C-alpha angles and dihedrals in degrees: 000000000000121000121233127189112275137218132192125246094191106291092352119091111205137167108279088249124040131194122247109214102194096102091059090068110011148037109004104070133273117346137194120235093204094052093042092052090048089052094049091049091046089054090056092049089053094054104266107146099169120076123177124199135148134212091243097061104104090346092285097329094108094057090047090050093049090046092055093049096050097042109130093016100067094127094057096068150046105237117207126184138165143222137190110093106097097214094226109154091210092051105026095171095047110136121207129188102153113132095248091054091049091057092045095047092049094050087051095048092049092052090048094048093044092227134118096226141022117225098209121020118190134190099232097208129359112254105229090204093057129061108245086229092066091049096045089043091059091044089053087054086059091055090049088053095051093244093110131031104194139007135227146171134222129214090349124157120247094252089048089054091051095050092047093047089054090060098045132349110274111214103190143010116211116201138143110273129163143113081282094054124029099167098120094059098074102058114338101062093047093052091046091053095047088053096042096246120146127230126234112190117203122200092023087166092056092255090307097306095106092060090070093228092122122072095165140016088240087069088070126081118270090243094048111129092215091070087074097041116107096237090058097046145057097036091307092110091061095045090051091054090072088061091051089051092059093046091051090051092052091047093049088057090058093041093246135108125265089249093055092049089051093047089047090054090056092046088054092057087091145301087269089065121094111177119204108205111185130220140154094208130082094213090057090044089060093044092054094046091051084065088075088073095052112108118202121203121210084258093053092050091048091053093049093048088052092050094048108021118179109281095023095111113093116231138015120288092236139020118259092273090052095046088052089064097053133078092029 
């Protein structure tokens, strides 16, 4: 097994770049389990020790897939999963954070993953109807029972993070963070750093857009969720291509890809930052991991900031329903 640079998420030591597994079961069109499992196992061989899934991805399918892939290699990795979306067909965006549901969701995830404990257990979205103190209190009970080692939140507001951390130490905050989405920088990242909470950026490649691999929405599968997201519709796709063109130019000058430059920018946000780019393909996995070796000078960082300043991306990252679920 290859050794990659590592970073610490509190007491957890993980590869400096993890692997987000969502796309293997959810969101980006049809997937292939055999290929996905091969990619997951190859990631472990390459030294990736941090895998991220959630119970909502493929309505449990992704956890089962990850469980199959890591069987026999559990001690090689830190396994993270999330709960909160109640998986009800009649209310697909129903969020639950009540104590009974926390316990129920954890037991289901353990069963699907085929493990006896979860290393990092996140609340996927904050339930506006349930005090976060109740939710985190129930999560803390799971820690005391040995079913979970560490706790996390996802897309939570700064004030919510403070309240949660007062109940039980929060190890990591997972939120979208990239050149494409700078939201955490204003309030969330400073609060996390004040409290010693690490940051796990998902979609560090702007849902693949920052790689420069797409020149039209039609290149995406008919069932791809990006087709309905504001940044990919209504002319925003074309406007955002201009940003990628500038990134590609800067990357070419360094002999790397636009995606590697975008990932390196995220990795340079701090030693307390561990991005989790997702992919289903071994070739893209290797390309992403190569970004760990990319060094960016102050001049490089300034050029990137000038090319993609905050607010430059056209369109919201989610539709109104999706936006309502974040920063809770």
